[in-house]
C-alpha positions in Angstrom: 20.3 -0.3 -1.5 20.3 -0.6 -5.0 22.2 2.1 -7.1 20.5 4.7 -9.0 20.6 4.0 -13.0 19.5 6.1 -16.0 16.5 3.1 -16.8 14.8 3.3 -13.4 12.6 0.5 -12.5 8.9 0.7 -14.0 6.6 0.1 -11.1 2.3 -0.2 -11.9 -0.1 1.1 -9.7 -3.5 -0.5 -10.1 -6.0 1.8 -8.1 -8.3 4.2 -7.5 -7.6 8.1 -8.1 -7.9 10.4 -5.2 -8.5 14.1 -6.5 -7.1 15.9 -3.3 -3.9 14.1 -4.2 -3.2 12.3 -0.9 -4.1 9.0 -1.4 -4.6 6.3 -4.0 -3.1 6.7 -7.5 -1.8 10.3 -6.6 0.0 8.9 -3.6 1.2 6.3 -5.2 2.8 7.8 -8.3 4.2 10.7 -6.0 5.8 7.8 -3.7 7.3 5.9 -6.5 9.2 8.7 -8.4 10.3 9.8 -4.8 12.1 6.8 -4.1 13.7 6.5 -7.7 11.3 4.3 -9.9 9.1 5.3 -13.0 5.3 5.2 -12.2 2.5 3.8 -14.3 -0.9 3.4 -13.2 -4.2 1.8 -14.0 -7.6 3.5 -12.9 -9.8 1.7 -11.3 -12.1 4.5 -10.0 -12.8 7.7 -9.9 -13.6 9.1 -6.7 -15.4 12.5 -6.0 -13.3 13.4 -2.3 -11.6 15.8 -0.3 -10.2 16.1 3.2 -13.6 15.7 4.6 -15.0 12.8 2.9 -15.6 10.9 -0.2 -19.0 12.2 -2.0 -19.2 10.0 -5.0 -17.9 7.1 -6.8 -17.7 6.5 -10.8 -16.1 3.3 -11.9 -15.2 2.4 -15.5 -16.3 -0.8 -17.4 -14.6 -3.9 -15.8 -13.7 -4.4 -19.7 -11.9 -0.9 -20.1 -9.6 -1.7 -16.7 -8.8 -4.9 -18.3 -7.8 -3.1 -21.3 -5.8 -0.4 -19.5 -3.9 -3.2 -17.6 -2.9 -5.5 -20.9 -2.1 -2.3 -23.1 0.6 -1.5 -20.4 1.8 -5.0 -19.9 2.1 -5.2 -23.8 4.6 -2.6 -23.6 6.4 -1.9 -20.6 8.6 -4.2 -18.8 7.0 -4.2 -15.5 9.4 -4.7 -12.4 6.7 -4.9 -9.8 3.0 -3.9 -9.4 0.7 -3.0 -6.5 -3.1 -2.7 -6.4 -5.0 -0.5 -4.1 -8.9 0.3 -4.6 -10.4 -2.4 -6.9 -14.3 -1.1 -6.1 -16.1 -4.1 -7.0 -16.3 -8.1 -8.0 -16.3 -7.6 -11.9 -12.9 -5.3 -11.8 -11.1 -7.6 -9.5 -11.8 -10.2 -12.0 -10.5 -7.9 -15.0 -7.7 -7.2 -13.0 -7.0 -10.8 -11.6 -7.2 -12.0 -15.2 -4.8 -9.4 -16.4 -2.1 -10.8 -14.0 -2.5 -14.3 -14.5 0.9 -15.6 -15.7 2.5 -12.4 -14.2 6.5 -12.5 -13.7 6.8 -9.8 -11.0 6.0 -9.3 -7.7 2.4 -8.1 -6.7 1.7 -6.2 -3.7 -2.2 -6.3 -2.8 -3.2 -3.5 -0.6 -6.8 -4.5 0.4 -8.5 -1.2 0.5 -12.3 -1.4 2.0 -13.0 1.7 3.6 -11.6 5.3 3.2 -10.2 7.3 6.4 -13.4 8.9 6.8 -15.6 5.7 6.9 -16.6 5.4 3.1 -17.0 2.2 1.5 -14.3 1.9 -1.3 -15.2 -1.9 -1.7 -18.5 -3.0 -3.0 -19.7 -5.8 -0.1 -20.6 -8.6 -3.1 -16.5 -7.8 -3.9 -15.2 -9.0 -0.4 -15.1 -12.8 -1.7 -13.9 -11.5 -5.0 -10.7 -10.5 -3.4 -10.0 -13.3 -1.2 -10.6 -16.0 -4.1 -9.0 -13.9 -6.9 -6.2 -11.4 -5.7 -4.9 -13.2 -2.6 -3.4 -16.0 -4.5 -1.8 -13.6 -7.0 -0.2 -11.4 -3.9 3.7 -11.7 -3.1 3.0 -9.6 -0.2 -0.9 -8.7 1.0 -1.0 -5.3 3.1 -4.0 -5.6 5.4 -4.8 -2.9 8.3 -6.5 -4.3 11.1 -10.1 -3.7 10.0 -9.0 -5.1 6.8 -7.3 -8.3 8.0 -10.0 -8.7 10.5 -12.5 -8.9 7.5 -10.7 -11.5 4.9 -9.7 -13.7 8.0 -13.0 -13.9 9.3 -11.8 -13.0 12.7 -11.2 -10.1 15.6 -7.9 -9.3 16.5 -7.5 -8.5 20.2 -4.1 -9.7 21.0 -0.6 -10.4 19.5 -1.3 -14.6 19.5 -4.8 -13.2 17.5 -2.7 -11.3 15.1 -0.7 -14.2 14.4 -3.3 -16.5 14.0 -5.3 -14.0 11.1 -1.8 -13.7 9.3 -1.7 -17.6 9.1 -5.2 -17.6 7.8 -4.3 -15.3 5.1 -1.5 -16.8 4.1 -3.7 -20.2 4.0 -5.8 -18.3 1.2 -2.7 -18.1 -1.0 -0.9 -15.0 -0.2 2.8 -15.5 0.2 3.3 -13.1 2.6 1.2 -10.8 4.9 2.1 -7.5 6.7 -0.7 -6.5 8.8 -0.2 -2.7 9.8 -0.3 -1.6 13.0 -1.5 2.0 12.6 -5.2 0.6 14.0 -4.2 -0.9 17.1 -4.8 2.0 19.5 -1.2 2.6 20.6 -0.5 -1.4 21.4 2.6 -2.9 19.8 1.5 -5.9 18.3 4.2 -7.6 20.3 3.1 -6.1 23.6 2.5 -2.3 24.7 4.9 0.3 23.8 3.5 3.6 23.1 6.6 4.9 21.7 7.1 2.6 18.9 4.5 1.3 15.7 4.8 -1.8 14.9 3.8 -4.1 11.7 3.8 -8.1 11.8 5.3 -9.6 8.8 4.3 -13.3 8.5 6.4 -15.3 5.8 5.4 -18.6 3.8 7.5 -20.9 5.8 5.7 -19.9 9.1 8.0 -17.4 10.4 7.2 -14.0 11.8 9.2 -10.5 11.9 8.6 -7.5 13.8 9.3 -4.2 12.2 9.0 -0.8 14.3 9.4 2.6 13.9 8.9 5.3 16.1 5.5 6.3 16.9 4.8 9.9 14.9 1.7 11.9 16.6 -0.1 13.5 13.8 -3.6 13.5 12.5 -2.6 13.8 9.0 -2.4 9.8 8.0 -4.5 10.4 5.1 -2.8 8.1 2.3 -0.5 6.0 4.5 -1.4 2.6 3.4 -1.2 3.6 -0.2 2.1 5.2 0.5 3.4 2.0 2.3 2.5 -0.2 -0.6 3.7 1.6 -3.4 6.8 2.2 -1.5 7.4 -1.6 -0.7 6.3 -2.3 -4.5 9.3 0.1 -5.7 11.5 -1.6 -3.4 10.9 -5.2 -4.7 11.2 -3.9 -8.1 14.6 -2.2 -7.2 15.7 -5.8 -6.5 15.6 -5.3 -2.6 14.3 -8.7 -0.3 10.9 -8.5 1.0 12.1 -7.5 4.3 14.5 -4.8 3.1 11.7 -3.5 1.1 9.4 -3.4 3.7 11.8 -1.7 6.2 12.8 0.9 3.6 8.9 1.9 2.8 8.7 2.0 6.9 11.6 4.7 7.0 10.2 7.0 4.3 6.8 6.5 5.7 7.6 7.5 8.6 10.0 10.6 7.6 6.8 11.9 5.6 4.5 11.4 8.5 6.8 13.4 10.2 6.2 16.0 8.2 2.7 16.1 6.9 0.3 18.7 6.8 -3.3 19.4 6.1 -3.8 21.7 3.1 -7.9 21.3 3.7 -10.3 21.4 6.6 -9.6 17.8 7.6 -7.0 15.2 7.6 -4.2 15.7 5.6 -1.6 13.6 3.4 2.0 12.7 4.7 4.9 15.0 2.5 5.6 12.9 0.0 7.5 15.3 -1.2 10.0 15.5 1.3 12.8 14.4 -0.6 12.7 17.0 -2.9 12.8 19.5 0.0 15.8 17.6 1.4 17.4 18.1 -2.2 16.7 22.0 -2.2 18.8 21.8 1.5 21.9 20.1 -0.4 21.3 16.4 0.8 21.0 13.4 -1.1 17.2 13.0 -1.2 17.0 9.2 -1.1 19.6 8.7 1.5 18.4 11.1 3.8 14.8 10.3 3.2 15.6 6.6 4.2 17.8 7.2 7.1 16.7 6.4 10.7 14.9 9.3 12.7 
């Protein structure tokens, strides 16, 4: 694990805002801070949402999204970045233009639909996401519905999962992490109700199954944002890809075990659990990443 220094790795998140604090930019910045990074943000959309659903979306002009991005990149030494909600084809183009020639790893979380079922990506933006963002992705982190949409196929077996990952790699992503949370208790490599697995496909055609104990909770708001931000932080701190994914999984698993519901619907994971551990006298980062 990288040593903590006085100059933390600078991690950029390019995503939408969640005023409820459980997902989007808010979840990303909490995650980056908890894992020892310095978080920066480019806002791609403002949402009106709570734990019950999304009631509205306002997106800034694509040119202003691009201006946010170029202004950050001109001044800060970005060690890694992630994208989340990009909303429209025009915003995707602005972000992709700004990231052309990047010198740091990029994690692309292809956010399409909120947990409550509200579209967070316009229908005509799916092709732009495939064409512009996948070739820039050092890691793509789709869940099952996102992978099926982008790969153009259903995923109903471990073999289909590998084929879908192969299609996404062929579209330009350098690696793909197919998340197992939408597989209804299925292990990506066979039934195992006690474990939850993610399938990591690499550019050389190899696959790794990385699993964690399954957590029985409905409070899963922002899990994809949290995982991708945690991976980006690890990459920015110098971890290799499998190590960054495994560390992010452990952090998310711990945060899920301490998840809670601040509103009337599904709640977020406990991003701040390392601070609670610190208050108990434990090293927050080490304790947060310890195997359960």
